[in-house]
Structures are given as C-alpha cells and as structure tokens.
N, C-alpha and C positions, 0 to 999 in steps of 0.2 A: 808057547808051550804052555798048556794048561793041564793041571792035574786036579783030580777031585780033592776037596779039602778034607775028606774023611768025616764030614758031619754025620751024625747019627740021629738027627732030629726027625721025628716022624712026620709024614705028610699031614697037612691039615684035614681033620675030619669034618663031618657035616655041621657040628656045632662049634667049630673053632675056625680061627682065621690066622693067617700068618702076618707077623710084623717083622721088622728088621731085627728083632731081638729073639726071634724064635716063635714058638707056638704059644698062644695065650688064649684061654677060654673067653667066652663072651663075658662082658662086664657083669660082675657079681652085684647083687642088690647092695644099696648103700649101707655101710657099716653102722653109721650113726643116723638115727632117725630124729634126733633132737636138733633144734635150730642152732646155728653156730654161736649166738650170744649166750647160750646156756651151757656151753662146753669149756668153761673156764671162769676165772675170777679176775676182775680188774680192780686194782686199788689206785686211788688218787691221793697223792701226798698232800699235806696241809700247805706246804710251800707252793704247790701248783695252783691251788685255789686262791692263795694269797696274792700271787702275781696276776692272775686273771682278774680278780676283784679290784686290785690296785690300779691296773692299767685301765679298766672300765670306769673307775671312779674319776681318774685323771682326765678322761676324755670329755667329761661334762664341763661345759663353760661356766666359770664362776668358782671352780675349785682351784685354789692357788697351789696347794701342796697337800701332802698327807703326812700324818705323824704328829706327836705331841712335841712340846718344846725340846726335851732332852733328845728325843729320837731325831728330830730335825737337825739339831746341833751336831750330833754324832754322824748323821748321814752327810752333812755338809763337809765335815772333816774327811770322811771317807772319799767323798767326791774330789777333794783337793789333792789326795794321795796319788802319785803317778800309778796308773794302772787300776785305780779304784773305779768302781762303777756304781751308779745310783741303783738302789734296790727297788724293784717294782713292787715288792711286798711291804715296803716301809709304811707304817701306820695302819696295818691291816692285821687282824687277828682272826683266825677261823677255828672252828671245831668241825672236823669231817667225820661223818659216820659211813655206814655202808651205802645208804641211799639218800641221806640228807646232810646239809651243811648249815652252819650259822656263821655270820660274818659280823665282825665289829670294825668300824672305820673311825680313825681320828683324822679330822680334816681342818684345813685352814681355808676360809672362804675369802673371796675378793670383797672389798668394801662396796656396798651399794646393792648387792643381790639380795633377793628375798631367800632367807635361809630355809623357810619351810618348802618353797617351790624347788629350791636347789636340792634339798634332801630328797624330795620325791623323785626328782629326775635322776639322781645318783642311785637311789634304790632301784629304780626301773632299769637303768643301764647295767648295774651290777648283777641284778637277778637274771636279766636276759642273757649276758655274756657267760655267767657261771653255768646256768642250766643248759644253754646251747653247747658249750665246750665240754662239759663234764658229764651231763646227764644227771647230776645230783639235784635233788629238790632243795631249793634255798628257802628255809623256813623262817629266817629273819635276817635283816640287815639293820644293825644298830649303828647310828652315826652320832659321833660326839664332835661338836664344833669346838675346837681348842683355841681359835684365834681368828681375827679378821685382818687380812692383809691390806694395809693402807697404800694408796698409790705412791706416796712420797718415800715409802720404805725401800723402794728399789734403788734409788739414788742417794748415796751417802755424801751429802754436801759438806765440805770442810766448815768446821765451826770456827767462828771468830773467838779468839781468846778474850776473856773479860778483862784481863790485865795485859797491857802492852808495855 
C-alpha cells in the first residue's frame, strides 16, 4: 500500500538536476579564488621548533647530549622521577618569527670527534629538519659546545679508599 508522500518539490528544469536531497542548481562558480594557503594563518610555537631542532641535533653521530651542566643535571633528575620524560627541547633555545627562526644549541660532544665538522653536520641536519617540517627559514644555528664526554664517564667504577 503506497501513498504519495505529499512532496511539493518542483520537477527539475533544464538548468537543474535532481539529487537525493531535492533540486540543486548547477555548481556555482568557486566562492574563493585565492589559493588555500592564503586563506588563514598558521603559527608555530617556539616549543615545536625546539623539539624538532633537538631531535635533529641528537640524530648526528658524535653528539652525546644537549644542554648545559645545570640543564643536564635537572633533566637527569626529571628522567629518574616515575612518569618523567626526557625533554626533546632540552639544550635548545629558539626565536620564532612569522617566516624565520634562529636557533641556539648547547651540546656535549663525544671525545675524539672533530668539533668543527660535527658543528657543520649538526647545522645542516637542524636546518633541513626545521625548514622541511615548519616552512620557516632558519637564519642561524648557533652551537655552544659545553663539554666533552669521555668514554670512561659512562661507567662509575668503585673507588678504592685511601685509608683502610
């Protein structure tokens, strides 16, 4: 038993077509003629650039860690606290503008590596990662070498007492 549903939609005309939701005119010209990238604003927080730069710097062989003495000490304590996490931005300071950024890194290098070659490789890796991921132009990457990590610093051998 079928009854008309009482729809009062007009039949499609020569410049219209019917869809499942009723009658729709042909597609209107695009409302926006501007490219999508110019229809809004994207801001990138300093912390985002710090994390990207920190991870990129740590990827370079010869970098033992990032941060100055106090920063590393506080970070080591934070890492030991249950639920604490290492900060990817530790040892990194940035200034972020609308289109450019400047980055300062504090690093500890492994003993035996060429610091000048290592610094050049770190700069290259950091600039590539930040520019690729953020679209910001990196105007400078300043690197301060705060310490040299010696191979025997990893193992803490028990010292013999001088007085027995």
